[in-house]
LONU-573622 format. One record per residue: residue number from 1; residue in one letter; chain; z, y negated, x negated of N, C-alpha, C, O in turn. Coordinates in pm, whole numbers, plus 50000, padded with zeros to 5 digits. Each point is the difference from the previous one (the first is absolute). Layout:
ATOM  resi  resn  chain  nzz  nyy  nxx  cazz  cayy  caxx  czz  cyy  cxx  ozz  oyy  oxx
ATOM  NUM  A  A  Z  Y  X  Z  Y  X  Z  Y  X  Z  Y  X;
...
***
This chain:
ATOM  resi  resn  chain  nzz  nyy  nxx  cazz  cayy  caxx  czz  cyy  cxx  ozz  oyy  oxx
ATOM  1  X  A  50800  51186  50382  50005  49885  50084  50121  50058  50080  50034  50119  50005;
ATOM  2  X  A  50023  49777  50055  50119  50002  50107  49934  50062  50133  50063  50073  50077;
ATOM  3  X  A  49818  49895  49940  49921  50073  50133  49866  49999  49979  49950  49916  49926;
ATOM  4  X  A  49976  50179  50137  49827  50009  49982  49950  49875  50034  50030  49954  50110;
ATOM  5  X  A  49891  49977  49805  49924  49914  50028  49862  50005  50002  49938  49926  49923;
ATOM  6  X  A  49988  50169  50173  49863  50013  50003  49953  49930  50126  50036  50015  50117;
ATOM  7  X  A  49863  49897  49820  49932  49919  50091  50099  49898  50063  49981  49952  50112;
ATOM  8  X  A  50106  50023  49825  50088  49867  50057  49970  49891  49888  49952  50016  49888;
ATOM  9  X  A  50097  49856  50184  49988  49917  49912  50144  49918  49987  50082  50013  50091;
ATOM  10  X  A  49945  49910  49807  50128  49936  49967  49977  49847  49940  49885  49970  49969;
ATOM  11  X  A  50196  49955  50018  50002  49882  49922  50041  50031  49864  50090  50080  49974;
ATOM  12  X  A  49833  49850  49932  50038  50000  49854  50019  49898  49948  49913  49915  50022;
ATOM  13  X  A  50192  50047  49897  50054  49892  49957  49950  49999  49859  50016  50110  49946;
ATOM  14  X  A  49934  49807  49983  49943  49966  49868  50061  49927  49905  50084  49927  50051;
ATOM  15  X  A  49908  50062  49828  50047  49908  49898  49917  49894  49956  50035  49925  49909;
ATOM  16  X  A  49839  50065  50160  49897  49932  49962  49911  50022  49892  49927  49911  49957;
ATOM  17  X  A  50076  50211  49996  49929  50057  49899  49849  49970  50012  49956  49988  50115;
ATOM  18  X  A  49956  49999  49779  49855  49980  50046  49944  50109  50091  49911  49965  50077;
ATOM  19  X  A  50122  50142  49925  49943  50082  50114  50007  49935  50125  49904  50003  50076;
ATOM  20  X  A  50219  49929  49957  50040  49946  50150  49979  49859  50000  50011  49943  50109;
ATOM  21  X  A  49959  49988  49788  50009  49854  49996  49920  49926  50129  50026  49884  50030;
ATOM  22  X  A  49904  50174  50022  49911  49939  50087  50065  50051  50158  49936  49961  50098;
ATOM  23  X  A  50166  50108  49921  50059  50072  50115  50120  49904  50069  50067  49917  49939;
ATOM  24  X  A  49938  50109  50167  50130  49949  50064  50099  50084  49962  49974  50115  49966;
ATOM  25  X  A  50162  49831  50036  50132  50107  49936  50091  49970  50127  50045  49892  50038;
ATOM  26  X  A  49969  50231  50017  49971  50140  49972  49829  50021  50102  49970  49929  50097;
ATOM  27  X  A  49962  50163  49857  49878  50025  50045  50008  50157  50057  50059  50090  49939;
ATOM  28  X  A  49873  49926  50186  49982  50120  50061  49914  50117  49917  49901  49957  49941;
ATOM  29  X  A  50125  50185  50047  49926  50083  49941  50009  50118  50066  50097  50026  50071;
ATOM  30  X  A  49790  50066  49908  50018  50138  50047  50059  50102  49899  49986  49980  49880;
ATOM  31  X  A  50074  50117  50161  50086  50113  49931  49944  50132  50044  49969  50016  50118;
ATOM  32  X  A  50018  50065  49806  49948  50144  50027  50076  50098  49897  49940  50081  49929;
ATOM  33  X  A  50193  49903  50073  50065  50101  49898  50145  50051  50047  50056  49960  50102;
ATOM  34  X  A  49996  50134  49807  50120  50054  50061  50087  49989  49855  50120  50026  50009;
ATOM  35  X  A  49834  49943  49876  50055  49989  49886  49993  49855  49952  49914  49918  50031;
ATOM  36  X  A  50203  50062  49876  49984  49838  49966  50065  50025  49848  50059  50099  49957;
ATOM  37  X  A  49906  49775  49979  50071  50003  49846  50127  49964  50027  50031  49917  50085;
ATOM  38  X  A  50074  50168  49820  50126  49962  50035  50041  49897  49895  49981  50024  49881;
ATOM  39  X  A  50067  49876  50155  50028  49856  49937  50087  50041  49874  49977  49937  49897;
ATOM  40  X  A  50122  50164  50099  50091  50013  49897  49926  50079  49867  50045  50010  49886;
ATOM  41  X  A  49829  50040  50167  49920  50085  49921  49889  49932  49886  49937  50059  49912;
ATOM  42  X  A  50065  49807  50120  49901  49890  49960  50042  49989  49830  50120  49991  49975;
ATOM  43  X  A  49808  50009  49938  50031  49952  49877  49996  49835  49974  49922  49944  50078;
ATOM  44  X  A  50140  49974  49838  50025  49857  49987  49839  49969  49986  49970  49888  50040;
ATOM  45  X  A  49953  50170  49923  49839  49944  49990  49931  50000  50119  49879  49979  49998;
ATOM  46  X  A  50189  50045  50121  49951  49972  50114  50046  49905  50089  50122  49998  50019;
ATOM  47  X  A  49805  49921  50042  50078  49892  50092  49984  50040  50135  49893  50061  50010;
ATOM  48  X  A  50163  49932  50089  49975  50001  50149  49959  49881  50025  50058  49903  49951;
ATOM  49  X  A  49827  50084  50135  49930  49878  50036  50005  49992  50142  49989  49890  50053;
ATOM  50  X  A  50031  50241  50032  49991  49969  50137  50088  50121  50049  50012  50106  49939;
ATOM  51  X  A  50045  49862  50175  50092  50085  50080  49975  50004  50145  49946  49903  50054;
ATOM  52  X  A  50086  50193  50009  49968  50027  50159  50135  49946  50050  50100  49978  49933;
ATOM  53  X  A  49877  50004  50222  50125  49942  50039  50134  50102  50016  50112  49967  50040;
ATOM  54  X  A  49853  50140  49927  50093  50085  49995  50044  50043  49863  50059  50106  49982;
ATOM  55  X  A  49910  49800  49912  50052  49993  49870  49927  50122  49906  50058  50039  49899;
ATOM  56  X  A  49828  50012  50135  49944  50088  49927  49916  49930  49904  49948  49896  50041;
ATOM  57  X  A  50025  50149  49809  49906  49966  49932  49845  50012  50053  49957  50110  50034;
ATOM  58  X  A  49979  49797  49970  49868  49982  50056  49902  49953  49896  49881  49999  50034;
ATOM  59  X  A  50150  49962  49846  49903  49942  49896  50100  49969  49873  50118  49968  49997;
ATOM  60  X  A  49778  50057  49895  50095  49973  49868  49890  49978  49920  49884  50023  50034;
ATOM  61  X  A  50156  49928  49846  49882  49990  49890  50079  50009  49875  50121  49978  49999;
ATOM  62  X  A  49801  50058  49880  50053  50007  49859  50013  49839  49948  49916  49913  50022;
ATOM  63  X  A  50199  50073  49911  50029  49875  49930  49911  49966  49900  49988  49882  49967;
ATOM  64  X  A  49945  50207  49978  49936  49954  49880  49825  50047  50016  49910  49923  49966;
ATOM  65  X  A  50072  50180  50077  49876  50054  50030  49920  49962  50125  50079  49971  50090;
ATOM  66  X  A  49805  50018  49946  49951  49965  50118  49981  50134  50096  49893  50057  50021;
ATOM  67  X  A  50229  49977  50028  50032  50148  50085  50058  49947  50124  50099  49927  49992;
ATOM  68  X  A  49852  50102  50116  50060  49959  50133  49994  50127  50076  49910  50081  49977;
ATOM  69  X  A  50196  49943  50129  50015  50092  50085  50009  49956  50140  50048  49887  50002;
ATOM  70  X  A  49923  50159  50117  50053  49967  50132  50027  50127  50072  49940  50101  49964;
ATOM  71  X  A  50130  49904  50117  50053  50117  50082  49949  49976  50139  50021  50087  50084;
ATOM  72  X  A  49918  49809  49947  49940  49978  50148  49846  50015  49959  49958  50019  49886;
ATOM  73  X  A  49958  49968  50245  49854  50027  49970  49939  49862  50035  50012  49957  50114;
ATOM  74  X  A  49925  49976  49794  49946  49867  50012  49856  50016  50075  49940  49903  50046;
ATOM  75  X  A  50022  50202  49958  49864  50053  50047  50000  50031  50170  49900  50007  50070;
ATOM  76  X  A  50248  50011  49974  50000  50004  50141  49973  49897  50095  50010  49881  49971;
ATOM  77  X  A  49957  50158  50136  49994  49898  50123  50149  49956  50042  50026  49911  50082;
ATOM  78  X  A  50056  50157  49857  50158  49931  50043  50034  49897  49902  50095  49924  50015;
ATOM  79  X  A  49817  50076  49872  50039  49901  49916  49900  49873  50017  49892  50007  49942;
ATOM  80  X  A  50140  49876  50135  49885  49913  50026  49981  49919  49888  49897  49932  50004;
ATOM  81  X  A  50184  50053  49879  49934  49933  49898  49980  50095  49876  50033  49970  49886;
ATOM  82  X  A  49912  50139  50147  49967  50105  49899  49881  49944  49903  50001  50016  49878;
ATOM  83  X  A  49916  49930  50181  49857  49946  49915  50046  49889  49912  49948  49995  49888;
ATOM  84  X  A  50145  49909  50145  50072  49928  49906  50063  50066  49885  49974  49970  49883;
ATOM  85  X  A  50113  50125  50154  50075  50088  49874  49887  50091  49940  50016  50047  49887;
ATOM  86  X  A  49897  49974  50168  49892  50112  49887  49932  49856  49942  49988  50012  49878;
ATOM  87  X  A  49980  49899  50153  49926  49903  49927  50074  49944  49909  49941  49975  49895;
ATOM  88  X  A  50217  49986  50114  50103  49996  49896  49979  50105  49911  49984  49977  49880;
ATOM  89  X  A  50014  50126  50162  50020  50126  49888  49887  49977  49893  50026  49990  49880;
ATOM  90  X  A  49843  50002  50171  49898  49978  49916  49998  49880  49914  49934  50005  49896;
ATOM  91  X  A  50143  49870  50143  49993  49881  49921  50112  50014  49895  50006  49918  49908;
ATOM  92  X  A  50082  50181  50101  50105  50005  49924  50027  50113  49929  50099  50005  49928;
***
């Protein structure tokens, strides 16, 4: 990451994928990391579905298989809509 993001929140813009379909755009999320996915390293089978306000990849999904990944922490108190995200994950 461009800077350490331990216990900090940011705004995440999403593309309306099912994981985020019931959320505002952007939404606030808690971050606890110092490493991120390099956008240029992603294979074509992965689609970026969420980005932080500083341009970091925050969520992605596989284009063919039911595989999702997030860089932020939906279980954190810093993610007000975390329960909705976890519920969407269980449904999709």
